[in-house]
mmCIF file of the N, C-alpha and C atoms, coordinates in Angstrom:
data_MODEL
# 
_entry.id   MODEL 
# 
loop_
_atom_site.group_PDB 
_atom_site.id 
_atom_site.type_symbol 
_atom_site.label_atom_id 
_atom_site.label_alt_id 
_atom_site.label_comp_id 
_atom_site.label_asym_id 
_atom_site.label_entity_id 
_atom_site.label_seq_id 
_atom_site.pdbx_PDB_ins_code 
_atom_site.Cartn_x 
_atom_site.Cartn_y 
_atom_site.Cartn_z 
_atom_site.occupancy 
_atom_site.B_iso_or_equiv 
_atom_site.pdbx_formal_charge 
_atom_site.auth_seq_id 
_atom_site.auth_comp_id 
_atom_site.auth_asym_id 
_atom_site.auth_atom_id 
_atom_site.pdbx_PDB_model_num 
ATOM 1   N N  . UNK A 1 1  ? -77.147 -44.303 18.879 1.00 0.00 ? 1  UNK A N  1 
ATOM 2   C CA . UNK A 1 1  ? -78.291 -44.357 19.743 1.00 0.00 ? 1  UNK A CA 1 
ATOM 3   C C  . UNK A 1 1  ? -79.076 -43.052 19.705 1.00 0.00 ? 1  UNK A C  1 
ATOM 4   N N  . UNK A 1 2  ? -78.436 -42.011 20.231 1.00 0.00 ? 2  UNK A N  1 
ATOM 5   C CA . UNK A 1 2  ? -79.113 -40.726 20.263 1.00 0.00 ? 2  UNK A CA 1 
ATOM 6   C C  . UNK A 1 2  ? -78.692 -39.909 19.061 1.00 0.00 ? 2  UNK A C  1 
ATOM 7   N N  . UNK A 1 3  ? -79.610 -39.215 18.477 1.00 0.00 ? 3  UNK A N  1 
ATOM 8   C CA . UNK A 1 3  ? -79.292 -38.314 17.381 1.00 0.00 ? 3  UNK A CA 1 
ATOM 9   C C  . UNK A 1 3  ? -79.524 -36.892 17.862 1.00 0.00 ? 3  UNK A C  1 
ATOM 10  N N  . UNK A 1 4  ? -78.437 -36.187 18.120 1.00 0.00 ? 4  UNK A N  1 
ATOM 11  C CA . UNK A 1 4  ? -78.540 -34.803 18.537 1.00 0.00 ? 4  UNK A CA 1 
ATOM 12  C C  . UNK A 1 4  ? -78.664 -33.930 17.304 1.00 0.00 ? 4  UNK A C  1 
ATOM 13  N N  . UNK A 1 5  ? -79.421 -32.871 17.416 1.00 0.00 ? 5  UNK A N  1 
ATOM 14  C CA . UNK A 1 5  ? -79.609 -31.955 16.305 1.00 0.00 ? 5  UNK A CA 1 
ATOM 15  C C  . UNK A 1 5  ? -78.417 -31.039 16.126 1.00 0.00 ? 5  UNK A C  1 
ATOM 16  N N  . UNK A 1 6  ? -78.558 -30.103 15.214 1.00 0.00 ? 6  UNK A N  1 
ATOM 17  C CA . UNK A 1 6  ? -77.489 -29.162 14.921 1.00 0.00 ? 6  UNK A CA 1 
ATOM 18  C C  . UNK A 1 6  ? -77.124 -28.306 16.120 1.00 0.00 ? 6  UNK A C  1 
ATOM 19  N N  . UNK A 1 7  ? -78.092 -27.996 16.958 1.00 0.00 ? 7  UNK A N  1 
ATOM 20  C CA . UNK A 1 7  ? -77.826 -27.044 18.036 1.00 0.00 ? 7  UNK A CA 1 
ATOM 21  C C  . UNK A 1 7  ? -76.856 -27.583 19.088 1.00 0.00 ? 7  UNK A C  1 
ATOM 22  N N  . UNK A 1 8  ? -76.617 -28.881 19.126 1.00 0.00 ? 8  UNK A N  1 
ATOM 23  C CA . UNK A 1 8  ? -75.703 -29.463 20.100 1.00 0.00 ? 8  UNK A CA 1 
ATOM 24  C C  . UNK A 1 8  ? -74.300 -29.662 19.530 1.00 0.00 ? 8  UNK A C  1 
ATOM 25  N N  . UNK A 1 9  ? -74.057 -29.261 18.291 1.00 0.00 ? 9  UNK A N  1 
ATOM 26  C CA . UNK A 1 9  ? -72.743 -29.413 17.673 1.00 0.00 ? 9  UNK A CA 1 
ATOM 27  C C  . UNK A 1 9  ? -72.027 -28.071 17.657 1.00 0.00 ? 9  UNK A C  1 
ATOM 28  N N  . UNK A 1 10 ? -70.706 -28.121 17.628 1.00 0.00 ? 10 UNK A N  1 
ATOM 29  C CA . UNK A 1 10 ? -69.935 -26.883 17.585 1.00 0.00 ? 10 UNK A CA 1 
ATOM 30  C C  . UNK A 1 10 ? -69.953 -26.314 16.170 1.00 0.00 ? 10 UNK A C  1 
ATOM 31  N N  . UNK A 1 11 ? -69.640 -25.037 16.091 1.00 0.00 ? 11 UNK A N  1 
ATOM 32  C CA . UNK A 1 11 ? -69.579 -24.367 14.788 1.00 0.00 ? 11 UNK A CA 1 
ATOM 33  C C  . UNK A 1 11 ? -68.510 -25.028 13.924 1.00 0.00 ? 11 UNK A C  1 
ATOM 34  N N  . UNK A 1 12 ? -67.390 -25.418 14.539 1.00 0.00 ? 12 UNK A N  1 
ATOM 35  C CA . UNK A 1 12 ? -66.317 -26.065 13.788 1.00 0.00 ? 12 UNK A CA 1 
ATOM 36  C C  . UNK A 1 12 ? -66.785 -27.380 13.171 1.00 0.00 ? 12 UNK A C  1 
ATOM 37  N N  . UNK A 1 13 ? -67.527 -28.179 13.928 1.00 0.00 ? 13 UNK A N  1 
ATOM 38  C CA . UNK A 1 13 ? -68.018 -29.457 13.398 1.00 0.00 ? 13 UNK A CA 1 
ATOM 39  C C  . UNK A 1 13 ? -68.959 -29.229 12.224 1.00 0.00 ? 13 UNK A C  1 
ATOM 40  N N  . UNK A 1 14 ? -69.861 -28.278 12.359 1.00 0.00 ? 14 UNK A N  1 
ATOM 41  C CA . UNK A 1 14 ? -70.814 -28.004 11.283 1.00 0.00 ? 14 UNK A CA 1 
ATOM 42  C C  . UNK A 1 14 ? -70.116 -27.432 10.055 1.00 0.00 ? 14 UNK A C  1 
ATOM 43  N N  . UNK A 1 15 ? -69.138 -26.554 10.299 1.00 0.00 ? 15 UNK A N  1 
ATOM 44  C CA . UNK A 1 15 ? -68.407 -25.923 9.204  1.00 0.00 ? 15 UNK A CA 1 
ATOM 45  C C  . UNK A 1 15 ? -67.575 -26.956 8.450  1.00 0.00 ? 15 UNK A C  1 
ATOM 46  N N  . UNK A 1 16 ? -66.885 -27.837 9.169  1.00 0.00 ? 16 UNK A N  1 
ATOM 47  C CA . UNK A 1 16 ? -66.039 -28.840 8.536  1.00 0.00 ? 16 UNK A CA 1 
ATOM 48  C C  . UNK A 1 16 ? -66.862 -29.898 7.808  1.00 0.00 ? 16 UNK A C  1 
ATOM 49  N N  . UNK A 1 17 ? -68.050 -30.190 8.318  1.00 0.00 ? 17 UNK A N  1 
ATOM 50  C CA . UNK A 1 17 ? -68.928 -31.157 7.663  1.00 0.00 ? 17 UNK A CA 1 
ATOM 51  C C  . UNK A 1 17 ? -69.337 -30.667 6.275  1.00 0.00 ? 17 UNK A C  1 
ATOM 52  N N  . UNK A 1 18 ? -69.542 -29.354 6.141  1.00 0.00 ? 18 UNK A N  1 
ATOM 53  C CA . UNK A 1 18 ? -69.893 -28.776 4.846  1.00 0.00 ? 18 UNK A CA 1 
ATOM 54  C C  . UNK A 1 18 ? -68.670 -28.490 3.982  1.00 0.00 ? 18 UNK A C  1 
ATOM 55  N N  . UNK A 1 19 ? -67.462 -28.624 4.553  1.00 0.00 ? 19 UNK A N  1 
ATOM 56  C CA . UNK A 1 19 ? -66.235 -28.436 3.783  1.00 0.00 ? 19 UNK A CA 1 
ATOM 57  C C  . UNK A 1 19 ? -65.811 -26.986 3.647  1.00 0.00 ? 19 UNK A C  1 
ATOM 58  N N  . UNK A 1 20 ? -66.226 -26.118 4.556  1.00 0.00 ? 20 UNK A N  1 
ATOM 59  C CA . UNK A 1 20 ? -65.881 -24.704 4.504  1.00 0.00 ? 20 UNK A CA 1 
ATOM 60  C C  . UNK A 1 20 ? -64.707 -24.406 5.430  1.00 0.00 ? 20 UNK A C  1 
ATOM 61  N N  . UNK A 1 21 ? -63.840 -23.510 4.987  1.00 0.00 ? 21 UNK A N  1 
ATOM 62  C CA . UNK A 1 21 ? -62.846 -22.963 5.896  1.00 0.00 ? 21 UNK A CA 1 
ATOM 63  C C  . UNK A 1 21 ? -63.508 -21.809 6.639  1.00 0.00 ? 21 UNK A C  1 
ATOM 64  N N  . UNK A 1 22 ? -62.843 -21.317 7.673  1.00 0.00 ? 22 UNK A N  1 
ATOM 65  C CA . UNK A 1 22 ? -63.402 -20.198 8.435  1.00 0.00 ? 22 UNK A CA 1 
ATOM 66  C C  . UNK A 1 22 ? -63.522 -18.967 7.559  1.00 0.00 ? 22 UNK A C  1 
ATOM 67  N N  . UNK A 1 23 ? -62.558 -18.764 6.688  1.00 0.00 ? 23 UNK A N  1 
ATOM 68  C CA . UNK A 1 23 ? -62.582 -17.604 5.802  1.00 0.00 ? 23 UNK A CA 1 
ATOM 69  C C  . UNK A 1 23 ? -63.739 -17.690 4.800  1.00 0.00 ? 23 UNK A C  1 
ATOM 70  N N  . UNK A 1 24 ? -63.964 -18.861 4.233  1.00 0.00 ? 24 UNK A N  1 
ATOM 71  C CA . UNK A 1 24 ? -65.051 -19.037 3.268  1.00 0.00 ? 24 UNK A CA 1 
ATOM 72  C C  . UNK A 1 24 ? -66.413 -18.804 3.927  1.00 0.00 ? 24 UNK A C  1 
ATOM 73  N N  . UNK A 1 25 ? -66.602 -19.352 5.118  1.00 0.00 ? 25 UNK A N  1 
ATOM 74  C CA . UNK A 1 25 ? -67.865 -19.162 5.831  1.00 0.00 ? 25 UNK A CA 1 
ATOM 75  C C  . UNK A 1 25 ? -68.076 -17.699 6.190  1.00 0.00 ? 25 UNK A C  1 
ATOM 76  N N  . UNK A 1 26 ? -67.015 -17.028 6.593  1.00 0.00 ? 26 UNK A N  1 
ATOM 77  C CA . UNK A 1 26 ? -67.113 -15.610 6.944  1.00 0.00 ? 26 UNK A CA 1 
ATOM 78  C C  . UNK A 1 26 ? -67.489 -14.767 5.724  1.00 0.00 ? 26 UNK A C  1 
ATOM 79  N N  . UNK A 1 27 ? -66.908 -15.078 4.579  1.00 0.00 ? 27 UNK A N  1 
ATOM 80  C CA . UNK A 1 27 ? -67.229 -14.314 3.373  1.00 0.00 ? 27 UNK A CA 1 
ATOM 81  C C  . UNK A 1 27 ? -68.678 -14.534 2.949  1.00 0.00 ? 27 UNK A C  1 
ATOM 82  N N  . UNK A 1 28 ? -69.164 -15.762 3.032  1.00 0.00 ? 28 UNK A N  1 
ATOM 83  C CA . UNK A 1 28 ? -70.539 -16.050 2.633  1.00 0.00 ? 28 UNK A CA 1 
ATOM 84  C C  . UNK A 1 28 ? -71.538 -15.397 3.581  1.00 0.00 ? 28 UNK A C  1 
ATOM 85  N N  . UNK A 1 29 ? -71.251 -15.444 4.885  1.00 0.00 ? 29 UNK A N  1 
ATOM 86  C CA . UNK A 1 29 ? -72.176 -14.908 5.885  1.00 0.00 ? 29 UNK A CA 1 
ATOM 87  C C  . UNK A 1 29 ? -71.966 -13.420 6.118  1.00 0.00 ? 29 UNK A C  1 
ATOM 88  N N  . UNK A 1 30 ? -70.925 -12.844 5.502  1.00 0.00 ? 30 UNK A N  1 
ATOM 89  C CA . UNK A 1 30 ? -70.605 -11.421 5.632  1.00 0.00 ? 30 UNK A CA 1 
ATOM 90  C C  . UNK A 1 30 ? -70.339 -11.021 7.082  1.00 0.00 ? 30 UNK A C  1 
ATOM 91  N N  . UNK A 1 31 ? -69.478 -11.807 7.725  1.00 0.00 ? 31 UNK A N  1 
ATOM 92  C CA . UNK A 1 31 ? -68.975 -11.492 9.064  1.00 0.00 ? 31 UNK A CA 1 
ATOM 93  C C  . UNK A 1 31 ? -67.453 -11.578 9.017  1.00 0.00 ? 31 UNK A C  1 
ATOM 94  N N  . UNK A 1 32 ? -66.787 -11.108 10.066 1.00 0.00 ? 32 UNK A N  1 
ATOM 95  C CA . UNK A 1 32 ? -65.326 -11.158 10.118 1.00 0.00 ? 32 UNK A CA 1 
ATOM 96  C C  . UNK A 1 32 ? -64.847 -12.596 10.332 1.00 0.00 ? 32 UNK A C  1 
ATOM 97  N N  . UNK A 1 33 ? -63.694 -12.901 9.745  1.00 0.00 ? 33 UNK A N  1 
ATOM 98  C CA . UNK A 1 33 ? -63.105 -14.222 9.920  1.00 0.00 ? 33 UNK A CA 1 
ATOM 99  C C  . UNK A 1 33 ? -62.753 -14.462 11.376 1.00 0.00 ? 33 UNK A C  1 
ATOM 100 N N  . UNK A 1 34 ? -62.293 -13.431 12.047 1.00 0.00 ? 34 UNK A N  1 
ATOM 101 C CA . UNK A 1 34 ? -61.931 -13.538 13.461 1.00 0.00 ? 34 UNK A CA 1 
ATOM 102 C C  . UNK A 1 34 ? -63.148 -13.941 14.288 1.00 0.00 ? 34 UNK A C  1 
ATOM 103 N N  . UNK A 1 35 ? -64.303 -13.419 13.931 1.00 0.00 ? 35 UNK A N  1 
ATOM 104 C CA . UNK A 1 35 ? -65.531 -13.749 14.656 1.00 0.00 ? 35 UNK A CA 1 
ATOM 105 C C  . UNK A 1 35 ? -65.893 -15.218 14.492 1.00 0.00 ? 35 UNK A C  1 
ATOM 106 N N  . UNK A 1 36 ? -65.729 -15.759 13.302 1.00 0.00 ? 36 UNK A N  1 
ATOM 107 C CA . UNK A 1 36 ? -66.006 -17.176 13.059 1.00 0.00 ? 36 UNK A CA 1 
ATOM 108 C C  . UNK A 1 36 ? -65.020 -18.041 13.840 1.00 0.00 ? 36 UNK A C  1 
ATOM 109 N N  . UNK A 1 37 ? -63.751 -17.655 13.849 1.00 0.00 ? 37 UNK A N  1 
ATOM 110 C CA . UNK A 1 37 ? -62.749 -18.419 14.589 1.00 0.00 ? 37 UNK A CA 1 
ATOM 111 C C  . UNK A 1 37 ? -63.004 -18.370 16.094 1.00 0.00 ? 37 UNK A C  1 
ATOM 112 N N  . UNK A 1 38 ? -63.493 -17.232 16.585 1.00 0.00 ? 38 UNK A N  1 
ATOM 113 C CA . UNK A 1 38 ? -63.800 -17.103 18.006 1.00 0.00 ? 38 UNK A CA 1 
ATOM 114 C C  . UNK A 1 38 ? -64.977 -17.990 18.392 1.00 0.00 ? 38 UNK A C  1 
ATOM 115 N N  . UNK A 1 39 ? -65.911 -18.189 17.474 1.00 0.00 ? 39 UNK A N  1 
ATOM 116 C CA . UNK A 1 39 ? -67.105 -18.988 17.745 1.00 0.00 ? 39 UNK A CA 1 
ATOM 117 C C  . UNK A 1 39 ? -66.907 -20.478 17.478 1.00 0.00 ? 39 UNK A C  1 
ATOM 118 N N  . UNK A 1 40 ? -65.785 -20.859 16.895 1.00 0.00 ? 40 UNK A N  1 
ATOM 119 C CA . UNK A 1 40 ? -65.553 -22.249 16.481 1.00 0.00 ? 40 UNK A CA 1 
ATOM 120 C C  . UNK A 1 40 ? -65.777 -23.274 17.587 1.00 0.00 ? 40 UNK A C  1 
ATOM 121 N N  . UNK A 1 41 ? -65.370 -22.980 18.799 1.00 0.00 ? 41 UNK A N  1 
ATOM 122 C CA . UNK A 1 41 ? -65.471 -23.963 19.880 1.00 0.00 ? 41 UNK A CA 1 
ATOM 123 C C  . UNK A 1 41 ? -66.795 -23.898 20.629 1.00 0.00 ? 41 UNK A C  1 
ATOM 124 N N  . UNK A 1 42 ? -67.666 -22.964 20.265 1.00 0.00 ? 42 UNK A N  1 
ATOM 125 C CA . UNK A 1 42 ? -68.966 -22.850 20.928 1.00 0.00 ? 42 UNK A CA 1 
ATOM 126 C C  . UNK A 1 42 ? -70.008 -23.681 20.209 1.00 0.00 ? 42 UNK A C  1 
ATOM 127 N N  . UNK A 1 43 ? -70.971 -24.160 20.964 1.00 0.00 ? 43 UNK A N  1 
ATOM 128 C CA . UNK A 1 43 ? -72.085 -24.885 20.357 1.00 0.00 ? 43 UNK A CA 1 
ATOM 129 C C  . UNK A 1 43 ? -73.044 -23.887 19.732 1.00 0.00 ? 43 UNK A C  1 
ATOM 130 N N  . UNK A 1 44 ? -73.783 -24.339 18.750 1.00 0.00 ? 44 UNK A N  1 
ATOM 131 C CA . UNK A 1 44 ? -74.703 -23.471 18.026 1.00 0.00 ? 44 UNK A CA 1 
ATOM 132 C C  . UNK A 1 44 ? -75.744 -22.860 18.949 1.00 0.00 ? 44 UNK A C  1 
ATOM 133 N N  . UNK A 1 45 ? -76.155 -23.594 19.962 1.00 0.00 ? 45 UNK A N  1 
ATOM 134 C CA . UNK A 1 45 ? -77.177 -23.078 20.875 1.00 0.00 ? 45 UNK A CA 1 
ATOM 135 C C  . UNK A 1 45 ? -76.642 -21.993 21.797 1.00 0.00 ? 45 UNK A C  1 
ATOM 136 N N  . UNK A 1 46 ? -75.316 -21.847 21.889 1.00 0.00 ? 46 UNK A N  1 
ATOM 137 C CA . UNK A 1 46 ? -74.712 -20.892 22.812 1.00 0.00 ? 46 UNK A CA 1 
ATOM 138 C C  . UNK A 1 46 ? -74.353 -19.548 22.188 1.00 0.00 ? 46 UNK A C  1 
ATOM 139 N N  . UNK A 1 47 ? -74.510 -19.380 20.891 1.00 0.00 ? 47 UNK A N  1 
ATOM 140 C CA . UNK A 1 47 ? -74.120 -18.118 20.267 1.00 0.00 ? 47 UNK A CA 1 
ATOM 141 C C  . UNK A 1 47 ? -75.319 -17.181 20.158 1.00 0.00 ? 47 UNK A C  1 
ATOM 142 N N  . UNK A 1 48 ? -75.022 -15.905 19.924 1.00 0.00 ? 48 UNK A N  1 
ATOM 143 C CA . UNK A 1 48 ? -76.071 -14.882 19.838 1.00 0.00 ? 48 UNK A CA 1 
ATOM 144 C C  . UNK A 1 48 ? -76.998 -15.137 18.655 1.00 0.00 ? 48 UNK A C  1 
ATOM 145 N N  . UNK A 1 49 ? -78.230 -14.702 18.805 1.00 0.00 ? 49 UNK A N  1 
ATOM 146 C CA . UNK A 1 49 ? -79.255 -14.943 17.789 1.00 0.00 ? 49 UNK A CA 1 
ATOM 147 C C  . UNK A 1 49 ? -78.919 -14.263 16.460 1.00 0.00 ? 49 UNK A C  1 
ATOM 148 N N  . UNK A 1 50 ? -78.416 -13.026 16.508 1.00 0.00 ? 50 UNK A N  1 
ATOM 149 C CA . UNK A 1 50 ? -78.154 -12.313 15.259 1.00 0.00 ? 50 UNK A CA 1 
ATOM 150 C C  . UNK A 1 50 ? -77.013 -12.936 14.459 1.00 0.00 ? 50 UNK A C  1 
ATOM 151 N N  . UNK A 1 51 ? -76.001 -13.446 15.130 1.00 0.00 ? 51 UNK A N  1 
ATOM 152 C CA . UNK A 1 51 ? -74.909 -14.128 14.422 1.00 0.00 ? 51 UNK A CA 1 
ATOM 153 C C  . UNK A 1 51 ? -75.366 -15.500 13.952 1.00 0.00 ? 51 UNK A C  1 
ATOM 154 N N  . UNK A 1 52 ? -76.165 -16.153 14.775 1.00 0.00 ? 52 UNK A N  1 
ATOM 155 C CA . UNK A 1 52 ? -76.696 -17.470 14.407 1.00 0.00 ? 52 UNK A CA 1 
ATOM 156 C C  . UNK A 1 52 ? -77.550 -17.377 13.154 1.00 0.00 ? 52 UNK A C  1 
ATOM 157 N N  . UNK A 1 53 ? -78.346 -16.308 13.046 1.00 0.00 ? 53 UNK A N  1 
ATOM 158 C CA . UNK A 1 53 ? -79.190 -16.123 11.872 1.00 0.00 ? 53 UNK A CA 1 
ATOM 159 C C  . UNK A 1 53 ? -78.367 -15.928 10.600 1.00 0.00 ? 53 UNK A C  1 
ATOM 160 N N  . UNK A 1 54 ? -77.177 -15.339 10.733 1.00 0.00 ? 54 UNK A N  1 
ATOM 161 C CA . UNK A 1 54 ? -76.310 -15.150 9.568  1.00 0.00 ? 54 UNK A CA 1 
ATOM 162 C C  . UNK A 1 54 ? -75.620 -16.453 9.154  1.00 0.00 ? 54 UNK A C  1 
ATOM 163 N N  . UNK A 1 55 ? -75.231 -17.261 10.144 1.00 0.00 ? 55 UNK A N  1 
ATOM 164 C CA . UNK A 1 55 ? -74.442 -18.465 9.845  1.00 0.00 ? 55 UNK A CA 1 
ATOM 165 C C  . UNK A 1 55 ? -75.301 -19.674 9.493  1.00 0.00 ? 55 UNK A C  1 
ATOM 166 N N  . UNK A 1 56 ? -76.477 -19.782 10.071 1.00 0.00 ? 56 UNK A N  1 
ATOM 167 C CA . UNK A 1 56 ? -77.298 -20.982 9.947  1.00 0.00 ? 56 UNK A CA 1 
ATOM 168 C C  . UNK A 1 56 ? -77.646 -21.379 8.506  1.00 0.00 ? 56 UNK A C  1 
ATOM 169 N N  . UNK A 1 57 ? -77.967 -20.459 7.595  1.00 0.00 ? 57 UNK A N  1 
ATOM 170 C CA . UNK A 1 57 ? -78.271 -20.902 6.223  1.00 0.00 ? 57 UNK A CA 1 
ATOM 171 C C  . UNK A 1 57 ? -77.106 -21.611 5.522  1.00 0.00 ? 57 UNK A C  1 
ATOM 172 N N  . UNK A 1 58 ? -75.891 -21.357 5.946  1.00 0.00 ? 58 UNK A N  1 
ATOM 173 C CA . UNK A 1 58 ? -74.715 -21.957 5.305  1.00 0.00 ? 58 UNK A CA 1 
ATOM 174 C C  . UNK A 1 58 ? -74.255 -23.228 6.010  1.00 0.00 ? 58 UNK A C  1 
ATOM 175 N N  . UNK A 1 59 ? -74.755 -23.460 7.217  1.00 0.00 ? 59 UNK A N  1 
ATOM 176 C CA . UNK A 1 59 ? -74.344 -24.654 7.955  1.00 0.00 ? 59 UNK A CA 1 
ATOM 177 C C  . UNK A 1 59 ? -75.412 -25.713 7.830  1.00 0.00 ? 59 UNK A C  1 
# 
């Protein structure tokens, strides 16, 4: 019925849809793996702009 955009999905859902592990996404976006794992349960709209700008091209 409703189609929610990317901003309403969690980082984990977006990452798994593209087939990336947390380590692979962290290496591509040049951030720490721990940071990606910490953000996994947050929705894209809830994370900081500077981290979102790094992750968004890969998600």
